[in-house]
N, C-alpha and C positions, 0 to 999 in steps of 0.2 A: 357441937355442929359434926363432927363426922358420926357420934351414933346417932342421931335424927337421920343423917341419911342413909347409916346402913337401915333404920328402922324401918324407913318409908319405900328403900330397895327390897326388905325381906316382905312388905306388905304386898307390893307388886308381885313378887314371885309367890307368895301363898295363894295370892289369886289367881296367878294362872296353873299353882297345881291342884287347885282344888274349884276352880269356877268354871273351867273351860268358855275360855269367855268369847264371844261372838263368833263366837268364835268357833266355835264348833261347827255352825253354818260355813263362816267365811272358808274356814280350813278347807273346803272341799266346793267353791264354788266355784264360776265360770272363770276365776283368777286362774287356772291350771295355764291357760296360755299366753298370760300375763302379769302373774306375779311369781313370787316363789309359792309353791304351790299351800304351804303353811305359814306360819309364818317363822317359824322354828322346826329345825329336822326330824325334830319328835317333840310334842308337847306332853305334860306328865301324866296326863292320864289316853293320852293319846301317841305321842311321839317321846317319848321318854325322858330320862335323866339327862342328856345332852341339849335337849332343847332347853331346858330351865337353866343350865351353865349359860346358856350362849347370851340368855336372856339378862342374865346378871352381868355378863360381862359387857354389855351394851348400857344396863340402868347403872351398872356403877358409875365409869365417868361421865352420862348425863348429870348424876345429880350433884358431885365435883363440881362441875364446870355450872352449878346454879339451876338446871332444867331447863335450859333454852336452847339446846342445841337442837338442829333437826337431822341431825348427820350426814352434814352437806349436801345434805336436799333442796331443792330449789324452792321458794315458794312463792304463789302463785298467788294473785290478787281479785279477789273476787266478792260477790255480795254485798254493792254498795249503795242500796238500793234507799229511798227514804220512804216512811212511814206514809201513806194515806188514809185516813179516820175511815173512808168510806168502803177501802178493803176488807177493814175487818173489825168485830168490837174491840180486839185485842189490839188493833194498831197504834202505833207508836208509845207502847208501852217500855221499850227501849231505847226510846230516841237518841240518838249521838253515842250511844255506847261502842266502842270497839272493841268486838272478841276477834280470837283464833282459834280456827277449824283445822285440828291434826287429822293425820292419819296418812294411810300410803295411798298411793295416786295410780296403782295397778291393782285394782281391785273391781275388774267390769261385772256387772254392768255399772258396778255403785260408784265409783271414782275410778276414771283414767284420762290419758292423757289423746285428744285428740289432736294431730296433726296438720286437720284439713285445711287445704290455703298456704302449710308452709310454715305454719306459726304452730305454736303447742298451747293446747288449753286444757285443764283438768275440768270434764262434762262428767256426766252421770246420775243415777237416781239422786244420791246423796246430795251432790252439788244443786240440782232442781229444787230439791226442798229445804237447802240452805239460803239460797239463794229468795225464795219465796216468801220467808220467813223472815227474812231482811229487811226484802220490801214491805211487808204487812207491819212488823215490830218499829222498822226504825234506826235499825242498828246497821252498821257496817263490819265486816269480817274478811282476816285473810287466811288465806290457805296454805298449811306449812305440810310439806311431804314427809312424812317420818313412816320409820318400822313400826311395826306394832309394837315391841316392848317399850321403843322411846314416845310411842303415844300415850300409852297407857302411865307414864312418868311426868310427860308435859300437862295432862288431864291433873293427875293429884296434887300437883307443883305449883298448877298457877288457874286461881279460880277466874283467870278468864279466857280459859280456854274450852273446847267441847270436842267431842268425836260425836260418829254415828256407827251406826248399823252393828250394835252394841248388845248382847244378850242380858237381863238382867238376873240376877239369883241372889239368894241370901246373904252370901259371902261379898258378894263386890257392892252389897246394898251396906256395908255397914264401912264402905269407903266410898261410894259414888251415890249421886242421885241421878235418877232414869226421867224422859218423860213418856208418856203411854208409847205404843208401836206404832210404826208408820208404814213395818211393810211386814209380813210376813213370808218366809217362803214354801214355797214348794217342795215337797220329795219328788224327784225324779226316778225312772228306772228305764234305762238304757239297757238294750237287750238286742238280739239278730234275728227275732222271729216276733210272734206276735207281740203289741201293744200291752203293756202290765197296766191297768188303772188301777187295780186295788190290793190288798194285803191277800187275799184270797189267791188270784193272780201269781204272787211269789212261791207259791206254797210247792214243795216238791224242787226248786230251782236249787241249784247251787248260787252263791248269793258273793260279791266283792260289796266291802265297804272301806273306805278311807278310814284308820285305822282313830277311834275315838270320836269320832265325829257324833250330829246328832243324830245321824242318821244313821250309823254304826249301832248306835245306842237303843235308835228308834228299830230296828229290824231283830235286834237281840231280846228286846221287848215284846214286841208283839208277834216275832215266831220263835221262842226259846229253841226249837227244837230241828231249826235251820243250820241247811250247811252254808257257813257264812266263813269267808276266808278273808281277813283282813292286809290291806297293803300300805305303805305308806304315803301313798298321792293315788291325785283321781287319775293321771296319767298311767300307772301301773296297774290301775284295775280295770280300765279304759282296754290296754293292750292284752290283759285276759281276757274278756270279753271277746276283741277282736280275733283273737288265738281260736277261740270256742273253747275254751279251758271249763271257762267259768258262764254261767248262761245271765247273768243279769247286775248290773252295776248299779244300787240302790246311791241317790248320789245328790246334790242340791240342784236342785229343778234349772235355775237358770246356768247351770254348769252343763248340764245335760242338754240344753237347748244348743249350747256354744260349741259341745262337743259332737250331736248329731249333725249341723251344719257343717259343722269341718269332714262327716265322713259318713258316706251316703248307704255304706253298709247297716247303718243302727237306726233303732227305732225307738221311738222315748215316748214313757208313757208317762202321766203325770197323778198322782195318787190327790185322792180329796181329801182334802182340810178336815172334815169330819175325823177322818182314820185317823191325819198325824198330829192335830194340835197341840193334845196333848204332851207330846215330847218333842216339837219343834218350837222353840221361842220367837218372839217377834224382836226385829229389830228396832231399836230405840236410840235415841241421844243421850248423852254421858257425859256429864261433867262435875265435877269433885263436890262430894259432899257439900249441903252450904249454898255452892254457887246461886248467885241472885237472879239469875236469867231464865233459870232450868222452868218455874213455874208457866211465865211468860211461855217460852217454847212451846209447853205442854198443850196452854190450852190454843196456840196456835194452831198445832197439830190438830188437835181436836177439829177445829172448823175445817181445817183442809182434809180431813178425812170426809166429815159431814157435807161440806158442797163439790166433792169430786175432783179436788185438784191434783190429789197423790194418786188417784187412781187413773188418773190423766200422765201425769209422769211415772208413773209406774208401767204405763202400757206403752209409751215411747220408747224407754228406756230398757224393762224387761221384757215384758209381751203381755198382751190380754190375758192372759189364761192367768196370769201372777196378780190380777187387779183382785180388789177386797169385795168389788161388785154391791153394796149395798151391804154387807153384815161385816161390821168392823167390831163385833164384840171381842176377839179374840186381841184387839190390840190394846187392853187393858186400861189401868191405870199408871197416873206417876207413882213414885215413891216417894215423892217429898211430901213430907209429914205422916199425917194420918193416914193420907192416899194409900202408903206404899200396904196397909194393913188388908185393904180392899181390893188389892189388884188384883185381876185377874191374870195368872201365867199360862 
């Protein structure tokens, strides 16, 4: 029994070390104002060995207690809609099933706590997409707030758990199944000068990035000779730009929107997806490999991309500049079964 849990923990840590989970984009998203800037103080490729040790400290007691703990976080019920066959050709495919959506609730604009009216409710893009899937497919779910490391453990240890806003890669696909993408982050550029909307606009500038994020990897790939400075979190990058020591902060676009709104000295430019899509992965729904519901989730997401429902949610929670706009080719395919062979990453 102990070896089993050790193996599962080791698997999770290996993925953290080599997968750069959703994470790459999550770590420097809007969350700087509402969450721990990344889920660890440093990840192995972007936050160092201490973050990996912290993950182990969280995961070990979680497995010893049967992978059911949410670290003391409160659970919020949601997604109790029932299927209507008129909503979708996939309607009712999961009728009566009860699932659990695990993930942190301080990851705006994807998941965050709304206290309007004196009550607390988890809202955001991911919740809106999950609620719509529940309505169309007929399942219900409960949202359980968890830290990132605990989320990975929960999903691996329970075939009724899922999480969202995760990027796929070869290493993670050994353990987890993924739907096609439902959201593609944009790359933002924060400056105190002219708006930068292309890679060419970054040439000759000093650039700040959060260490190890996809934005960091993007900049060093497309501008290998650029003057790039890396920092532990987005707030440090922001302060360097505000102090005039750095010309531009290359960040998650949604994070950039939040920072620009809070600092009127800043100018935000968004790079076109044609320049970034090879480096910035899409956000997907993730469950343990073999989970029975992922194929139905994937079909439903495909329908919502096609009928514009997801763009409506993106416009509401993230911004119209982040909508797919009719071209969803970058969403790729599910990694379930043979679909993984043809997935467009």
